[in-house]
MDTraj code that builds the backbone (N, CA, C; nanometers):
import mdtraj as md
import numpy as np

residues = "UNK UNK UNK UNK UNK UNK UNK UNK UNK UNK UNK UNK UNK UNK UNK UNK UNK UNK UNK UNK UNK UNK UNK UNK UNK UNK UNK UNK UNK UNK UNK UNK UNK UNK UNK UNK UNK UNK UNK UNK UNK UNK UNK UNK UNK UNK UNK UNK UNK UNK UNK UNK UNK UNK UNK UNK UNK UNK UNK UNK UNK UNK UNK UNK UNK UNK UNK UNK UNK UNK UNK UNK UNK UNK UNK UNK UNK UNK UNK UNK UNK UNK UNK UNK UNK UNK UNK UNK UNK UNK".split()
xyz = np.array([
    [6.7339, 10.3683, 7.6303],
    [6.7489, 10.3882, 7.4857],
    [6.8520, 10.3756, 7.4792],
    [6.9093, 10.2681, 7.3760],
    [7.1267, 10.3029, 7.3155],
    [7.1340, 10.3654, 7.2184],
    [7.2453, 10.4832, 7.2577],
    [7.2715, 10.6071, 7.1500],
    [7.3516, 10.5093, 7.0695],
    [7.4236, 10.4484, 7.1108],
    [7.5319, 10.3227, 7.0339],
    [7.5179, 10.2206, 6.9664],
    [7.5248, 10.1211, 6.8984],
    [7.5040, 10.0334, 6.9207],
    [7.5677, 9.9275, 6.9470],
    [7.5408, 9.8356, 7.0237],
    [7.6058, 9.7200, 7.0893],
    [7.7767, 9.6287, 7.0321],
    [7.7706, 9.6707, 6.8607],
    [7.8602, 9.6330, 6.8285],
    [8.0061, 9.7278, 6.8730],
    [7.9481, 9.8599, 6.8707],
    [8.0440, 10.0032, 6.8274],
    [8.0975, 10.0329, 6.9633],
    [7.9680, 9.9704, 7.0358],
    [7.9658, 9.9444, 7.2403],
    [8.1208, 9.8776, 7.2169],
    [8.0828, 9.7364, 7.2083],
    [8.2274, 9.6868, 7.2602],
    [8.3448, 9.7070, 7.1782],
    [8.3710, 9.7491, 6.9995],
    [8.4868, 9.8385, 7.0012],
    [8.5493, 9.9491, 7.0677],
    [8.4955, 9.9917, 7.1434],
    [8.5092, 10.1545, 7.2202],
    [8.5682, 10.0646, 7.3160],
    [8.4758, 9.9696, 7.3650],
    [8.5576, 9.9050, 7.4868],
    [8.6560, 9.8512, 7.4818],
    [8.6441, 9.7889, 7.3606],
    [8.8066, 9.7109, 7.3128],
    [8.9452, 9.7656, 7.2880],
    [8.8995, 9.8858, 7.2425],
    [9.0222, 10.0333, 7.1977],
    [9.0270, 10.0640, 7.3760],
    [8.9642, 10.1389, 7.4145],
    [8.9765, 10.2069, 7.5888],
    [9.0518, 10.0719, 7.6554],
    [9.0592, 9.9843, 7.6766],
    [9.1122, 9.9297, 7.7423],
    [9.2962, 9.8559, 7.7306],
    [9.2778, 9.9277, 7.5643],
    [9.4015, 9.8350, 7.4642],
    [9.5188, 10.0034, 7.4822],
    [9.3830, 10.0728, 7.5616],
    [9.4976, 10.2166, 7.5554],
    [9.5144, 10.2345, 7.6633],
    [9.4077, 10.2067, 7.7317],
    [9.5087, 10.2082, 7.9770],
    [9.6052, 10.0743, 7.8926],
    [9.5781, 9.9891, 7.8717],
    [9.7039, 9.9232, 7.9064],
    [9.8577, 10.0058, 7.8443],
    [9.8120, 10.0239, 7.7267],
    [9.9944, 10.0472, 7.6535],
    [10.0084, 10.1859, 7.7313],
    [9.8842, 10.2765, 7.7823],
    [9.9590, 10.4117, 7.9611],
    [10.0439, 10.3192, 8.0323],
    [9.9796, 10.1744, 8.0583],
    [10.0467, 10.1659, 8.2127],
    [10.1914, 10.0671, 8.1217],
    [10.2099, 10.0398, 8.0092],
    [10.3789, 9.9917, 7.9595],
    [10.4494, 10.1619, 7.9650],
    [10.3523, 10.2271, 7.8904],
    [10.4323, 10.3338, 7.8551],
    [10.4950, 10.4272, 7.9511],
    [10.4456, 10.3800, 8.1158],
    [10.4597, 10.4606, 8.2335],
    [10.6516, 10.3825, 8.2504],
    [10.7073, 10.4855, 8.3183],
    [10.9303, 10.4564, 8.2763],
    [10.8621, 10.2863, 8.4608],
    [10.9778, 10.1763, 8.4111],
    [10.9321, 10.0984, 8.5144],
    [10.9437, 10.1860, 8.5930],
    [11.0406, 10.2894, 8.6975],
    [11.0275, 10.3391, 8.8590],
    [10.9142, 10.4352, 8.8646],
    [10.8566, 10.4383, 8.7535],
    [10.7723, 10.4703, 8.8183],
    [10.5997, 10.4187, 8.8066],
    [10.6272, 10.2714, 8.7298],
    [10.5502, 10.1389, 8.7670],
    [10.5934, 10.0758, 8.8629],
    [10.6992, 10.1237, 8.9744],
    [10.7001, 10.0946, 9.1037],
    [10.6077, 10.1816, 9.2084],
    [10.5964, 10.3495, 9.1185],
    [10.5247, 10.4258, 9.2258],
    [10.3468, 10.3656, 9.2513],
    [10.3719, 10.3284, 9.1233],
    [10.2321, 10.3213, 9.1240],
    [10.1230, 10.1852, 9.1406],
    [10.2165, 10.0716, 9.1687],
    [10.2468, 9.9614, 9.2409],
    [10.1793, 9.8898, 9.1702],
    [10.0635, 9.8646, 9.0857],
    [9.9915, 9.8098, 8.9300],
    [10.0508, 9.6675, 8.9346],
    [10.0152, 9.5250, 8.9688],
    [10.0172, 9.4327, 8.8631],
    [9.9228, 9.3459, 8.8027],
    [9.8878, 9.2822, 8.6960],
    [9.8058, 9.2788, 8.6230],
    [9.7445, 9.1078, 8.7030],
    [9.6135, 9.0762, 8.6592],
    [9.5731, 8.9725, 8.7186],
    [9.6599, 8.7972, 8.6488],
    [9.7688, 8.8683, 8.5568],
    [9.7813, 8.7540, 8.4223],
    [9.9251, 8.7480, 8.5141],
    [9.9559, 8.8449, 8.5282],
    [10.0837, 8.8805, 8.5839],
    [10.0878, 8.8339, 8.7241],
    [10.0093, 8.8381, 8.7960],
    [10.0128, 8.7619, 8.9576],
    [10.0256, 8.6415, 8.8952],
    [9.9176, 8.5743, 8.8531],
    [9.9207, 8.3898, 8.8436],
    [10.0609, 8.3207, 8.8321],
    [10.1331, 8.4767, 8.6770],
    [10.2692, 8.3954, 8.6240],
    [10.3612, 8.4289, 8.7445],
    [10.3491, 8.4892, 8.8300],
    [10.4838, 8.5202, 8.9092],
    [10.4293, 8.4092, 9.0267],
    [10.3182, 8.3841, 9.1155],
    [10.3079, 8.3441, 9.1827],
    [10.2535, 8.1735, 9.1824],
    [10.2740, 8.1962, 9.0603],
    [10.2445, 8.0153, 9.0789],
    [10.0605, 7.9313, 9.0415],
    [9.9900, 8.0456, 9.0931],
    [9.8670, 8.0148, 9.1143],
    [9.7158, 8.0798, 8.9844],
    [9.6745, 7.9664, 9.0365],
    [9.5482, 7.9850, 8.8439],
    [9.3910, 8.0457, 8.9195],
    [9.3339, 8.0708, 8.7736],
    [9.2495, 8.1852, 8.8354],
    [9.1957, 8.1883, 8.9401],
    [9.0779, 8.0554, 8.9556],
    [8.9990, 8.0078, 9.0655],
    [9.0855, 8.0527, 9.1777],
    [9.2151, 8.0477, 9.1997],
    [9.3058, 8.0662, 9.3130],
    [9.2963, 8.1791, 9.3417],
    [9.3068, 8.2895, 9.2790],
    [9.2670, 8.4239, 9.2416],
    [9.1474, 8.4770, 9.2655],
    [9.0417, 8.4183, 9.2395],
    [8.9005, 8.4854, 9.2522],
    [8.9024, 8.4486, 9.4041],
    [8.9100, 8.3401, 9.4556],
    [8.9380, 8.2863, 9.6156],
    [9.0029, 8.3544, 9.7178],
    [9.0444, 8.4100, 9.6499],
    [9.1380, 8.5851, 9.7584],
    [9.0148, 8.6720, 9.6645],
    [9.0400, 8.7078, 9.6520],
    [8.9051, 8.8021, 9.6042],
    [8.8239, 8.8236, 9.6838],
    [8.7590, 8.6771, 9.6648],
    [8.5772, 8.6644, 9.7801],
    [8.6613, 8.6518, 9.9571],
    [8.8158, 8.6332, 9.9319],
    [8.8751, 8.7180, 10.0731],
    [8.8796, 8.8236, 10.0918],
    [8.9094, 8.8937, 10.0290],
    [8.8956, 9.0678, 10.0652],
    [9.0241, 9.1211, 9.9379],
    [9.0941, 9.0127, 9.9098],
    [9.1672, 9.1033, 9.7418],
    [9.0341, 9.1906, 9.7224],
    [9.1690, 9.3101, 9.7348],
    [9.0781, 9.4122, 9.6676],
    [9.1911, 9.4147, 9.5006],
    [9.0811, 9.4356, 9.3849],
    [9.0501, 9.4175, 9.2398],
    [9.0187, 9.5804, 9.1920],
    [9.1070, 9.6240, 9.0653],
    [9.1176, 9.7357, 9.0260],
    [9.1546, 9.6961, 8.9039],
    [8.9951, 9.8343, 8.8463],
    [8.9530, 9.7464, 8.7226],
    [8.9474, 9.9484, 8.6717],
    [8.9875, 9.9140, 8.5275],
    [8.9269, 10.0834, 8.4288],
    [8.7415, 10.0888, 8.4226],
    [8.7569, 10.1825, 8.5307],
    [8.4992, 10.2587, 8.5313],
    [8.4851, 10.2198, 8.3894],
    [8.5272, 10.1663, 8.3201],
    [8.3973, 10.1613, 8.1645],
    [8.3911, 10.0443, 8.1623],
    [8.2357, 9.9840, 8.1943],
    [8.1700, 9.8593, 8.1271],
    [8.2541, 9.7977, 8.0793],
    [8.2529, 9.6708, 8.0877],
    [8.2773, 9.5586, 8.0169],
    [8.4171, 9.5612, 7.9790],
    [8.5324, 9.6616, 8.0187],
    [8.6583, 9.6598, 7.9965],
    [8.6843, 9.4887, 8.1180],
    [8.8075, 9.4153, 8.0381],
    [8.8376, 9.2982, 8.0982],
    [8.9578, 9.2587, 8.1637],
    [9.0334, 9.3825, 8.1101],
    [9.2192, 9.4096, 8.1849],
    [9.1727, 9.4502, 8.3659],
    [9.2024, 9.3420, 8.4338],
    [9.2359, 9.3188, 8.6187],
    [9.3407, 9.4043, 8.6304],
    [9.3499, 9.4586, 8.7797],
    [9.5079, 9.4276, 8.8126],
    [9.4776, 9.4411, 8.9807],
    [9.5731, 9.4542, 9.0207],
    [9.6141, 9.4478, 9.1914],
    [9.7229, 9.5613, 9.2358],
    [9.7239, 9.5910, 9.3351],
    [9.8202, 9.6434, 9.4312],
    [9.8961, 9.5334, 9.4890],
    [10.0624, 9.5686, 9.4003],
    [10.0981, 9.4324, 9.5095],
    [10.1337, 9.4544, 9.6682],
    [10.1262, 9.5870, 9.6878],
    [10.1356, 9.5709, 9.8724],
    [10.0133, 9.5209, 9.9074],
    [9.9340, 9.5100, 9.8371],
    [9.7766, 9.4766, 9.9082],
    [9.7564, 9.2971, 9.9056],
    [9.8243, 9.2319, 9.7727],
    [9.9132, 9.1081, 9.7490],
    [10.0088, 9.0917, 9.9100],
    [10.0355, 9.1531, 9.9083],
    [10.1823, 9.1009, 9.9876],
    [10.1405, 9.1345, 10.1234],
    [10.0287, 9.2082, 10.2112],
    [9.9667, 9.2379, 10.3078],
    [9.8243, 9.1030, 10.3054],
    [9.8241, 9.0538, 10.1868],
    [9.7322, 8.9595, 10.2010],
    [9.7456, 8.8355, 10.2276],
    [9.8578, 8.8436, 10.1447],
    [9.9874, 8.6614, 10.2172],
    [10.0357, 8.6959, 10.3181],
    [10.0779, 8.8293, 10.3965],
    [10.1214, 8.8409, 10.4794],
    [10.2593, 8.8010, 10.4942],
    [10.3409, 8.8942, 10.4445],
    [10.4316, 8.9309, 10.3083],
    [10.5034, 9.1321, 10.4003],
    [10.5467, 9.0574, 10.4581],
    [10.6234, 9.2497, 10.4548],
    [10.7371, 9.2456, 10.2829],
    [10.6682, 9.3902, 10.2976],
    [10.6963, 9.4506, 10.1548],
    [10.8622, 9.5287, 10.1811],
])
top = md.Topology()
chain = top.add_chain()
for i, resn in enumerate(residues, 1):
    res = top.add_residue(resn, chain, resSeq=i)
    for name in ("N", "CA", "C"):
        top.add_atom(name, md.element.get_by_symbol(name[0]), res)
traj = md.Trajectory(xyz[None], top)
């Protein structure tokens, strides 16, 4: 039994996803480094890798983080996990 329509649920999830993204942008840069999060798009841009490469890394053990809300699309990684996965000392 659905309490909300699928359309309303999708809209609500987009709002939550946008609010989460705004929250991460609002964190001062020094705190963001303590949080250590980087979006999948930033990983691809900074390392010059594609989506398929990132998916293979996940399959090989790189842990992804996503808001615990069904339908959320934004994916983040911990920078320290990426360094460790690539064998780079931080």
